[in-house]
C-alpha positions as CSV (number, residue, x, y, z in Angstrom):
1,M,-4.0,38.2,-20.4
2,A,-5.9,35.5,-18.4
3,P,-3.8,33.2,-16.3
4,V,-3.3,29.6,-17.6
5,K,-5.7,27.3,-15.7
6,Q,-4.1,24.2,-14.5
7,P,-6.0,20.9,-14.9
8,V,-7.7,19.5,-11.8
9,V,-5.6,16.4,-12.1
10,T,-2.4,16.2,-14.1
11,P,-1.7,13.3,-16.5
12,W,0.9,11.9,-14.0
13,G,-1.8,12.3,-11.3
14,L,-4.2,10.2,-13.3
15,Y,-1.4,7.6,-13.7
16,A,-0.9,7.6,-9.9
17,Y,-4.7,6.9,-9.5
18,V,-4.7,4.1,-12.1
19,L,-1.6,2.5,-10.4
20,A,-3.3,2.8,-7.0
21,A,-6.4,1.1,-8.3
22,A,-4.2,-1.7,-9.9
23,V,-2.3,-2.2,-6.7
24,T,-5.5,-2.4,-4.6
25,I,-7.1,-4.9,-7.0
26,L,-3.9,-7.0,-7.2
27,D,-3.7,-7.0,-3.4
28,Q,-7.3,-8.0,-2.9
29,L,-7.2,-10.6,-5.6
30,S,-4.0,-12.2,-4.1
31,K,-5.8,-12.4,-0.7
32,W,-8.9,-13.9,-2.3
33,W,-6.7,-16.5,-4.1
34,I,-4.9,-17.3,-0.8
35,L,-8.2,-17.9,1.0
36,H,-10.4,-19.4,-1.7
37,V,-8.1,-21.3,-4.0
38,V,-5.0,-22.2,-1.9
39,H,-7.1,-22.4,1.3
40,L,-4.1,-21.2,3.3
41,D,-6.4,-20.4,6.3
42,L,-6.9,-24.2,6.6
43,K,-3.4,-25.3,5.7
44,G,-1.5,-22.7,7.7
45,Q,1.7,-23.0,5.5
46,V,2.7,-24.2,2.0
47,A,6.4,-24.5,1.0
48,V,7.0,-23.0,-2.4
49,L,10.8,-22.8,-2.6
50,P,13.5,-23.5,0.0
51,V,13.6,-19.8,0.9
52,F,9.9,-19.0,0.3
53,R,6.6,-20.2,1.9
54,L,3.0,-19.1,1.9
55,T,2.2,-18.7,5.6
56,M,-1.2,-17.6,6.9
57,V,-1.0,-14.7,9.4
58,M,-3.9,-12.5,10.4
59,N,-2.2,-9.3,11.4
60,P,-4.1,-6.9,13.8
61,G,-1.1,-4.5,13.7
62,V,-0.1,-1.7,11.4
63,S,3.0,-2.8,9.6
64,F,4.9,-6.1,10.1
65,G,2.7,-6.7,13.2
66,L,3.7,-3.4,15.0
67,L,1.2,-1.3,16.8
68,R,-1.4,-4.0,17.4
69,A,-5.1,-2.9,17.4
70,D,-7.0,-5.7,19.1
71,T,-10.0,-3.7,20.1
72,A,-12.8,-2.1,18.0
73,L,-11.6,1.3,19.1
74,G,-8.0,0.6,18.0
75,R,-9.2,-0.8,14.7
76,G,-11.5,2.2,14.2
77,L,-8.6,4.6,14.9
78,L,-6.3,2.8,12.5
79,V,-9.0,2.9,9.7
80,G,-9.6,6.6,10.4
81,A,-5.9,7.5,10.4
82,A,-5.5,5.5,7.2
83,L,-8.4,7.3,5.6
84,V,-6.9,10.7,6.4
85,V,-3.5,9.6,5.0
86,V,-5.1,8.2,1.8
87,I,-7.1,11.4,1.2
88,A,-4.0,13.5,1.7
89,L,-2.0,11.4,-0.7
90,I,-4.8,11.5,-3.3
91,V,-4.9,15.3,-3.1
92,W,-1.1,15.4,-3.3
93,A,-1.1,13.1,-6.4
94,R,-3.5,15.3,-8.3
95,R,-0.6,17.6,-9.1
96,A,2.1,15.0,-9.7
97,D,4.4,16.2,-12.4
98,R,7.0,13.5,-12.5
99,P,6.8,9.8,-13.3
100,L,8.8,8.6,-10.3
101,F,6.8,10.8,-7.9
102,A,3.5,9.6,-9.4
103,T,4.6,5.9,-9.2
104,A,5.6,6.3,-5.6
105,L,2.3,7.9,-4.6
106,G,0.3,5.4,-6.6
107,L,2.0,2.5,-4.8
108,V,1.5,4.0,-1.4
109,I,-2.1,4.9,-2.0
110,G,-2.9,1.4,-3.4
111,G,-1.2,-0.3,-0.6
112,A,-2.9,1.8,2.0
113,L,-6.3,1.2,0.4
114,G,-5.7,-2.6,0.2
115,N,-4.4,-3.1,3.7
116,N,-5.4,-0.3,6.0
117,L,-8.8,0.5,4.7
118,I,-10.4,-2.6,3.0
119,D,-8.9,-5.4,5.1
120,R,-9.1,-3.6,8.4
121,A,-12.6,-2.3,7.8
122,R,-13.9,-5.6,6.4
123,L,-12.0,-8.1,8.6
124,G,-10.6,-6.0,11.5
125,E,-7.1,-7.2,10.6
126,V,-4.8,-7.7,7.6
127,I,-4.2,-10.9,5.7
128,D,-0.4,-11.6,5.4
129,F,1.0,-14.6,3.6
130,L,4.4,-13.9,1.8
131,D,7.1,-15.6,4.0
132,F,10.7,-15.2,3.1
133,S,12.0,-16.5,6.4
134,G,14.3,-18.9,4.5
135,L,16.3,-15.7,3.7
136,H,16.2,-14.7,7.4
137,F,13.5,-12.1,6.7
138,P,11.6,-12.0,10.0
139,W,8.2,-10.8,8.8
140,V,5.3,-12.2,6.8
141,F,3.8,-9.6,4.5
142,N,1.5,-9.1,1.5
143,V,1.3,-7.3,-1.8
144,A,0.0,-4.0,-0.2
145,D,2.9,-4.0,2.3
146,S,5.3,-4.4,-0.6
147,A,3.7,-1.6,-2.5
148,I,3.9,0.7,0.5
149,S,7.5,-0.1,1.2
150,V,8.6,0.3,-2.5
151,G,6.5,3.5,-2.7
152,V,8.2,5.1,0.3
153,V,11.6,4.2,-1.0
154,L,10.7,5.8,-4.4
155,L,9.4,8.9,-2.6
156,L,12.7,9.3,-0.7
157,W,14.6,8.7,-3.9
158,D,12.6,11.3,-5.8
159,S,13.2,13.8,-3.0
160,F,16.9,13.6,-3.6
161,L,16.8,14.0,-7.3
162,P,17.9,17.4,-8.7
163,G,15.1,19.8,-9.6
164,K,11.8,19.8,-8.0
165,T,11.4,18.2,-4.5
166,A,8.7,15.7,-3.6
167,V,6.7,18.6,-2.3
168,D,4.9,20.0,-5.3
169,K,5.8,23.6,-6.0
170,T,3.8,25.7,-8.5
171,A,5.4,28.2,-10.8
């Protein structure tokens, strides 16, 4: 009897890819809106609520301004490292077999594409604008940062669930 051939991409893998595309599009649209509709680059800051502002920050760092890459070599290394990580995550997502795991990977892939590949390759830095300093949150961030953070938390949560681990095991 011939072995059962597994699909190249599972249905949950496809879901992860669609979610990654949606996150990337939402991230890039929000940055376009901030620059071309709100003109935050000219205003600097817009108060929205007592605890929330839109604040323009061009971030040459990796996450929350850490690991600054102010040179062409540094930016190139960050783009290259992000590309390797995104490719690894895309390969990993192909075999996703659980909704939480697929959601987590889709969020991280989409966020990495939006911030670390598109922004950094196109602009040399990342556009940040969500400012919750009224809640004593010290960083300004964006949609992609949020997706990556939530995705990592979901990956950790998935790894503690009974049954399969986050590392895909085949039968």
